N, C-alpha and C positions, 0 to 999 in steps of 0.2 A: 258386408257392404257391397261386394261385387255382385253376389247373386241377387240381392235386393234391387240394386240399380239395374241389372240386366232385365229383371222382371218388370221394372217400371219404365224401361227405356221408351216405349211408345208414348206414355204419358209425358215424360220429361221432354220429348221432342217438341211438344206443343207449348211448353212453358214460355220460351222467349217471345214468340209472336203475341201471345196473350198479354204478357207483362208490358211489352212495347206498345201495344194498342192501348192499354190502360194509361200509360204515360202520355200518349198522344191526346187522349181525352182530357186528362188532368191539365196538360199545358194549354189546350185549346180553351178550356173553361177558365183558366187563369188569365188568358188574353182578353176574355170577355168580361172579367170581373172589374170592379172599381180599382183605381190606381192605389188605394190604400189597403187593398186586400193582401193578406199574408200569402207568400209563395211557398209556405211549408209543404202543402199538399203536393205541389209540383216537384219539389226537391225529393220528397219521399218516394213518389212514383218513379222518378228517374233513377234514383239510387237502387230501388228494388228491382227495376227492370234490368239494369246493368249487372247487379249482383246475382240475380236469378239466372241470367244467361251465363255468367262466368261459372256459377255453381254447376249448371247443367253440363258444361264442357268438362269440368273437373270430374264429376261423377261418372259421366260416360267414358272418359279416358280410363278411369279405374275399372269400370265394368268390362271394357274391351281389352284392357291390358296393353294399351299403346297410346302414343300421342295422337291427337285428333287431326292427323295429316294424311289419312289414307285415301281421301277423295277430294276433288276440287270443291265439292259442296261443303265438306268439313272445313276446308280452308276459307271458303266464303263466310261460313259462320264465325270464324275467328276474325275475319275482316270486319264483319258487322259489329262484333264486340269492340274492336278498336275504334270504330266510328262512334258508337254510343258512349264509350268511355271518354273519348276526346271531347264530346259535348259536355260531360260533367266537369272536365278540366276548364273548358272554355267558359262555362257558366260561372266558375269561380274567378277566372282571370278578368272576364268582362263585367262581372257582377250584374248579370242579366239572364233571365230565364225565358226571354222572348223568342229564342230560336229553337226551343225544344220541339215544337210541332214538326217542322221539316226533318230534323235529325231523327226523332223517334219514329216518324212515319216511314222514312226510308229504312230504318232498322227493322221495323215491323214487317215491311215487304220483303226485305232480304232474308230475315229469319223464317218467314213463311215459305219462301222458295226453297230454303234448305230443308225445312220440315217435309215439304211435299215431294222432294227429290232425293231423299236419303237412300243410299245404296251400299252394297258391300264394298269394302276397301279393295282397291286395285294395286296397292303398293306395299303389301305386307311382305313380299318376297325380298325386299331390300333391307328389312329390319330397321328402318328409320335411322340411317346413319346421321352423325352429327352435322355433316355438311348439308344434307338434305333438310334437316330440321331448321338449321339457321336460314337456309334459302327460303323456306316456306314462311318462317316467322317474320323475316324482313319483308317478304313480298306482301303478305296480308296486312302488315302494319303500314307499308307504303300505300297500298290501295285504299285502306281505311282513311289515312290522312289526306290523300288526294281527294277523296269524296268529301271530307270535311272542308277542304279548301274550296271545292266547287260550291258547296252550300253557303259558305261564308261570302264568296264572291257574289252569289245570287242575293244574299241579304244586303250586301253593300249597294248593289244596283237598285234594289227595291227601296232602301232607305234614301238613297240619293234622289230617286225620282219623287218620292213623297215629300222630301224637304224642298225640292225645287218647286213643287206645286203648293208649297206652304200649308201642308197638312200636318197638324200637330195633335194627333189623338193619343189614346192610351198606348197603342202599339208603338208609335214613334217615340214616346217618352221612355218606354221600357227598353228600346233597342240600344245597343252600344253605339257610341259615336262613330262617324265614318273613319276617323284615324285609327281607332282601335280595331275596327273590322278589317281595315287594310293591313295592319300589322299582323293580325292573327291569320289572315288569308295568306299572306306572303310566307309566314313562318310554317304553316301547315303544308303549303305547296312546296317550299324548298326542302323541308325534311322528308316529305313523302316521296318526292322525286329522287332524292339521294338514296333512300332506303330501297326503292324499287329498282334503281340502277344497280346497286350492289347485289340485290337478290337475283337479278337477271344474270349478272356475271357469275355468281356462285352456281346458278342453275346450269350454266353451260359446263362448268367443271364437274358438277355432280353427274350430269348426263353422260359425259365422257367416261367417268369412272364406273358408272352403272351399266355401260354398254348400250345406251340409247343413242339414237341418231337424231340430230336436230331437225332433219327433214320430217320426222314423225310428228313434230309439234310446230311446224312452220307457221301455221295460222296463229297459234298462241304467241309464239315468239314475235311475229310481226306486229300483233296488236300491242304487246308490251313495249316494243320499240317506239310505236306510234305515240303511246301514252307518255313515255319519257321525253321524246322530242317535243311534243305539244306543250308539256308543262315546263320544260327547260326554256321554251321560247318566252315564257311570261316575264322572268327577270330581264331577259335580253331586250324585250320590247321597251323597257324603261330607259334604255340607252339610246333609242332612236330619237331623232329630232321630232318635235311636236308631240312628245309623249303626253298622254292623258290617262288619268287613273281609270277612267271608264274602259279604255282599251284592254288594260290588264285584267280588269274585273270580268269583262266579257270572255276573254280567253280562259280565265279560270272557270267560269260557269259552263261554257261550252265544252270545256275539258271533261265534263261528266259523260259526254257522248262517246269518245274513244275509250274511256274507262269502262263504260257499260259494254262496249263491243269486246273489250279484253275479257271481261267476266263471261260474256256469252261464249266466246271462243274457248275459254279455259275449262268450262264445265262440260265441253264436248270433246276434248282431247285429253291426253295424258297430263 
């Protein structure tokens, strides 16, 4: 299995962006179909995209003989998998497949970046200690969930505007209601912020034990702190006088910007 996978690694690298692109097309066609059309094709495309990405990570881990934490690009691939997997869970919780296009489009773009920038592992010398593995696992999960919360906040803002303009088309009928989107957005934001905070703290302890200095990754550390503070301000904004749901939704949506900045900084430093 290991030799076969190593020989096919170049091909396997392109599987996730291809499958996610297929899922985008399937969900877009579903939005244009009649309200009575079956959503089975969309569900199959989404499940195969997530399953194919997960299988790729497992097979490449077997081929390389290590966990896929050797580079920031590999960590980004895991974060994309968390994002796409969270959509499948949201699809069941909200009983709606109307948000598949933005989720799978972002997953396709993220996995394409990973495919185009694959490089040799830089962290093999530390033998992937348990603390480091937990740090990365929590970090990529937190970033994936915060991306999910940003997309859900964008969906809330879009649906709110469409309903205020009294537009009731097929898309509006398929969308979850505003209350459900708000609950899912707050849950993803809160859990993602907590996981990323714990991951950052564990990362400091790991760097001290591994002999690294925080100054070597000050840009990365600074962007992570910015992401945590930004998203921590969302639940706090609900306690201020004159609170409006739109304010929290805009904070969640615009939180994608510091998150993108953190990813940009992360792939350029240790």
